C-alpha positions in Angstrom: 100.9 14.2 137.1 103.8 11.6 136.5 107.2 12.8 135.3 110.9 11.9 135.2 113.4 12.8 137.7 116.5 12.6 135.4 117.1 13.2 131.7 117.7 9.4 131.3 113.9 8.9 131.2 114.1 5.3 132.6 117.1 3.9 130.8 119.1 4.0 134.4 117.4 0.6 134.7 119.8 -0.8 132.2 122.6 -0.5 134.7 120.9 -2.6 137.2 122.4 -6.0 136.9 119.2 -7.7 138.8 117.2 -6.2 135.8 119.3 -8.1 133.6 119.2 -11.3 135.4 115.3 -11.1 135.0 115.5 -10.0 131.5 117.8 -12.9 130.5 116.1 -15.3 132.6 112.8 -14.4 130.6 114.5 -14.9 127.4 116.0 -18.0 127.8 112.5 -19.5 129.7 111.1 -18.2 126.2 113.4 -20.1 124.1 113.1 -23.1 126.6 109.4 -23.3 126.1 109.7 -23.0 122.5 111.9 -26.3 122.6 109.4 -28.0 124.7 106.7 -27.2 122.4 108.5 -28.5 119.5 109.2 -31.9 121.4 105.7 -32.3 122.2 104.1 -31.1 118.8 106.6 -32.4 116.0 106.7 -36.2 114.7 110.3 -35.8 113.3 113.2 -37.4 115.0 115.8 -35.2 113.7 114.0 -32.1 115.3 113.0 -34.3 118.3 116.6 -34.4 119.1 117.5 -31.0 118.4 114.8 -29.7 120.5 115.7 -31.8 123.5 119.3 -30.4 123.0 118.1 -27.0 122.8 115.8 -27.5 125.8 119.2 -28.0 127.7 121.2 -25.2 126.2 118.2 -23.0 126.9 117.5 -24.2 130.3 120.2 -24.1 132.1 121.2 -20.5 131.5 117.3 -20.0 132.4 117.7 -21.7 135.7 121.2 -19.7 136.3 119.5 -16.1 135.9 116.4 -16.9 137.6 118.3 -18.2 140.6 120.5 -15.1 140.9 117.6 -13.1 140.2 115.5 -14.8 143.0 118.3 -14.9 145.5 119.2 -11.2 144.7 115.7 -10.1 145.5 115.1 -12.4 148.5 118.3 -10.6 150.3 117.7 -7.3 149.3 115.7 -4.4 151.1 112.0 -4.4 149.9 109.5 -1.5 149.7 107.0 -1.8 152.7 103.9 0.1 153.2 102.9 1.3 156.5 99.2 0.0 156.7 98.1 2.8 159.0 99.6 5.7 157.4 100.5 4.4 154.0 104.2 5.6 154.2 106.6 3.6 152.0 109.7 2.6 153.6 112.6 0.3 153.1 112.4 -3.2 155.1 115.5 -5.5 155.1 114.3 -8.9 153.4 110.8 -7.8 152.7 110.1 -10.0 149.9 111.6 -13.0 152.0 109.4 -11.8 154.7 106.3 -11.8 152.3 107.2 -15.7 151.5 107.4 -16.7 155.4 104.2 -14.6 156.2 102.2 -15.7 153.3 103.2 -19.8 153.5 100.3 -20.7 150.8 102.1 -18.4 148.3 105.5 -20.0 149.3 104.3 -23.5 149.0 102.6 -22.7 145.6 105.7 -20.7 144.3 108.0 -23.8 145.2 105.5 -26.3 143.6 105.4 -23.8 140.2 109.3 -24.0 140.4 109.2 -27.8 140.9 107.0 -28.2 138.2 109.4 -26.1 135.5 112.4 -28.1 136.2 110.8 -31.2 135.9 109.3 -30.3 132.5 112.9 -29.2 131.6 115.2 -31.5 132.7 112.7 -34.7 132.5 112.7 -33.9 128.7 116.3 -33.8 128.7 116.9 -37.0 130.7 114.1 -38.8 129.5 113.7 -39.7 125.6 110.4 -40.8 125.8 109.3 -38.0 127.8 107.6 -35.4 125.5 104.8 -33.8 128.0 107.3 -31.3 129.5 105.5 -28.3 127.8 102.6 -29.2 130.2 104.4 -29.3 133.6 106.9 -26.1 132.7 103.9 -24.1 131.3 101.6 -24.5 134.2 104.5 -24.4 136.8 105.6 -20.8 135.0 102.0 -19.4 135.6 101.8 -20.3 139.1 105.4 -19.2 139.9 105.1 -16.0 138.2 101.6 -15.3 139.8 102.9 -16.2 143.2 106.0 -13.8 142.7 103.4 -10.8 141.4 101.7 -11.3 145.1 104.9 -11.5 146.9 105.8 -8.3 144.9 102.2 -6.4 145.7 100.5 -8.3 148.5 101.2 -7.9 152.4 101.7 -4.2 152.5 104.1 -4.0 149.6 104.7 -1.6 147.2 104.6 -3.1 143.9 105.7 -0.3 141.6 108.6 1.4 143.9 110.2 4.6 143.0 113.8 4.7 143.4 113.7 8.7 143.7 110.7 9.4 145.5 109.5 6.6 147.7 106.4 8.0 148.6 105.5 8.2 144.8 105.5 4.6 144.5 102.5 2.7 143.7 100.6 0.2 146.2 97.2 -1.6 145.8 95.7 0.9 148.0 96.8 4.2 146.1 96.3 2.9 142.8 93.0 1.1 142.6 90.2 2.2 140.7 86.8 3.4 141.8 84.3 1.2 143.5 82.2 1.2 140.4 85.2 0.1 138.2 86.3 -2.5 140.7 82.8 -3.9 140.5 82.4 -3.8 136.8 85.9 -5.8 136.6 84.6 -8.5 139.2 81.6 -9.2 137.1 83.8 -9.5 133.9 86.4 -11.9 135.6 83.3 -14.4 135.8 84.0 -15.0 132.2 87.5 -16.2 132.8 86.3 -19.9 133.4 84.9 -19.5 129.6 88.1 -18.2 128.3 90.0 -21.0 129.8 87.9 -23.6 128.7 88.1 -22.2 125.2 92.0 -22.1 125.4 91.7 -25.9 126.6 89.6 -26.7 123.8 91.7 -24.7 121.1 94.9 -26.4 122.6 93.3 -29.9 122.3 92.3 -29.6 119.0 95.9 -28.4 118.2 97.3 -31.4 119.8 95.0 -33.8 118.4 97.7 -34.7 115.8 101.3 -34.5 115.6 102.9 -32.3 113.1 105.1 -34.1 110.1 107.0 -32.1 107.4 104.7 -33.8 104.9 101.9 -31.5 106.6 103.7 -28.2 106.0 104.5 -29.4 102.4 100.9 -30.0 101.6 99.7 -26.8 103.8 102.1 -23.9 104.7 99.5 -23.0 107.7 99.5 -26.8 109.1 101.2 -25.3 112.3 
């Protein structure tokens, strides 16, 4: 059974500045994505200019907070797992070592980051470029996926316990039964169909730019 080790019940995480960096990075990334979507979706010169402006206003803080979180994480001690004994221990530069030891993950992560930056600053610098949401969106998915792999693969505790290292969750001690994993593997075969539906629905939405006249005629035009 799980339980709290102090009366704060997890609120002590608010005192961790790295958590604030990540949270603010996610906040400004979401706002940046919304601005990029408006640039791509709307057919209105004034709103286009505003959206590009707010892409810059939100994109710069996102980059600052994301880099602060990333650098802080790479130079910090990480929660490593002994593959033989499953003992959790602190390893210097663990997440940086994970990137180095998994070069494919590192390359994909860098490509994802570059794609996000291209989507943001390409939209700001080039007034005729309105496809930034595609680059930033795809790059975000790839970069975040690679960060999750770095946090949980290569003998790493993906959900560490600050007060009791051996209570940390790893891929090994938190996996379901073989039956459940088999069932989930079969269900995952449906992912390509779900992805295809998302592409189809998105293309349908992108078939026509949204104008103010459309909103006046139909409040659900968006």
